[in-house]
C-alpha positions in Angstrom: 106.8 146.1 149.0 110.3 147.0 149.5 112.2 145.2 152.8 114.8 147.7 154.9 117.8 146.1 155.6 121.5 146.8 155.8 123.7 145.9 152.7 127.0 144.5 153.4 129.3 144.3 150.5 133.3 144.7 149.6 135.1 146.0 146.9 137.4 143.2 146.1 134.5 140.6 145.3 135.0 138.5 148.9 132.0 137.4 150.8 132.0 140.4 153.6 130.3 138.3 155.9 133.1 135.7 155.2 133.2 132.2 156.6 131.3 132.5 159.7 127.9 134.2 157.5 125.3 134.0 159.4 121.9 133.6 157.4 119.4 136.7 158.8 115.8 135.1 158.5 112.4 137.0 159.0 109.3 135.4 160.3 106.1 136.6 160.0 103.5 136.1 161.6 99.7 136.8 161.4 97.7 137.6 164.3 94.4 138.2 162.5 93.7 136.5 159.4 91.7 138.3 155.9 88.9 135.8 157.0 88.4 136.2 160.2 85.0 137.8 161.2 83.9 141.0 161.1 81.1 142.9 162.7 79.9 145.9 161.2 77.4 149.0 161.5 76.6 151.9 159.5 75.4 155.3 162.3 72.5 157.0 161.4 73.3 159.3 164.5 76.2 160.2 166.3 74.8 157.6 169.5 78.1 155.7 169.1 81.4 158.5 168.2 83.6 158.3 170.8 82.2 154.6 171.8 81.9 152.3 169.2 86.0 151.5 169.2 85.9 150.2 172.9 86.4 146.7 174.0 83.8 146.0 175.8 81.1 147.9 173.6 78.1 145.4 173.1 78.0 144.7 169.4 75.8 141.3 169.2 73.2 142.5 167.3 75.8 144.1 164.5 76.0 142.0 161.3 78.5 140.0 160.7 80.8 138.3 158.2 84.1 137.0 156.6 85.1 140.0 154.0 84.8 143.6 154.5 81.9 146.2 155.0 81.1 148.5 152.8 78.6 149.5 149.5 79.8 150.2 145.9 77.7 150.5 142.8 80.0 149.0 140.4 83.3 150.4 141.0 85.2 147.1 141.1 85.7 146.4 145.1 82.1 144.9 145.3 84.0 140.7 146.0 85.5 142.7 148.9 82.1 143.4 150.7 80.3 140.5 153.0 76.7 140.7 151.5 75.4 140.3 154.9 77.9 143.9 155.7 76.9 145.0 151.7 75.4 148.6 153.2 74.3 149.7 150.4 70.8 150.0 151.0 71.4 152.3 154.0 73.6 154.4 151.7 72.5 157.9 150.5 74.4 160.4 147.9 73.0 163.6 150.7 75.1 162.0 153.3 78.5 160.8 154.1 78.6 157.6 154.9 80.6 155.9 157.7 80.8 152.5 158.3 82.7 151.2 162.2 84.2 147.6 161.9 85.1 145.6 164.9 87.4 142.4 164.8 87.5 140.4 168.1 90.4 138.4 168.6 92.4 136.7 171.9 96.4 135.8 171.7 96.7 133.1 173.9 100.4 134.1 174.1 101.8 137.5 173.1 104.5 136.8 170.2 107.8 138.8 170.6 107.7 140.3 167.5 110.0 143.9 166.5 107.5 145.1 163.9 103.7 145.1 163.8 102.2 146.2 160.5 97.6 146.8 159.9 96.8 146.1 156.4 94.1 147.8 155.7 92.0 147.9 152.2 89.4 151.3 152.4 87.9 153.8 150.0 88.3 156.4 151.2 89.7 156.5 154.5 90.2 154.9 157.8 91.0 155.6 161.1 92.0 152.4 163.1 92.5 151.3 166.6 93.5 148.2 169.2 91.8 147.8 172.6 90.3 151.1 172.4 93.5 153.1 170.8 93.9 155.0 167.7 96.7 153.2 166.0 96.6 154.2 162.2 94.4 156.8 160.1 94.7 157.8 156.3 92.5 160.7 155.0 90.3 160.7 158.3 89.8 164.2 158.9 90.6 166.0 162.5 93.7 165.1 164.7 95.0 161.6 165.7 93.1 161.0 168.9 90.4 162.1 167.8 87.2 160.0 166.7 85.7 161.3 163.3 81.8 162.3 163.5 79.9 159.3 162.3 78.8 161.7 159.2 82.1 163.0 158.4 83.5 163.2 155.2 87.0 161.4 154.0 89.9 164.2 153.9 91.1 163.7 150.6 90.1 160.5 148.0 91.3 157.0 147.9 90.3 155.8 144.2 88.6 152.8 143.6 91.2 151.0 142.0 93.6 150.9 145.2 90.9 150.0 147.9 91.5 146.9 146.6 95.0 147.2 147.3 96.1 146.2 151.3 97.8 149.1 152.4 100.5 148.3 155.2 101.2 150.7 158.5 103.5 150.4 160.7 101.9 150.2 163.8 104.6 149.0 166.2 105.1 152.1 168.9 101.2 152.5 168.9 100.4 148.9 169.2 103.0 148.2 171.8 100.8 150.9 174.3 
């Protein structure tokens, strides 16, 4: 991963910050652990298309687990899928399968931050919401702010080898709304 910042330099070899050089540090805080409890559902119709991401949706009957949700046939990321969130038995090659995933969390105190990032592992696309508002998407059909249909196909493929790697999305602007 690359970091962005400012580089100070001189052409005579002296310290550009001089004797009063200030150490600039970066502190990272994880708001939601990778092992947080997740709830997931593979829809069979459009009943939840426009509400599954709403904060007050009753998902109490959805299965839960600490790993990811999905279905796979030996491509190498089965270990990232919680047994309770494995939808292999519901997947069909005749339909595009969508999985809705929800992670409930509460912040006692809103931390001060200058950047908010979302890390996602996915195959083939995703749309992410925070408190009912879209904050990120990749390879998802449609336009920003419009939920994809329950049986929509990803707009592009995302290789199975990439599905095991966290991809970071800067959601600073969207996360503050």
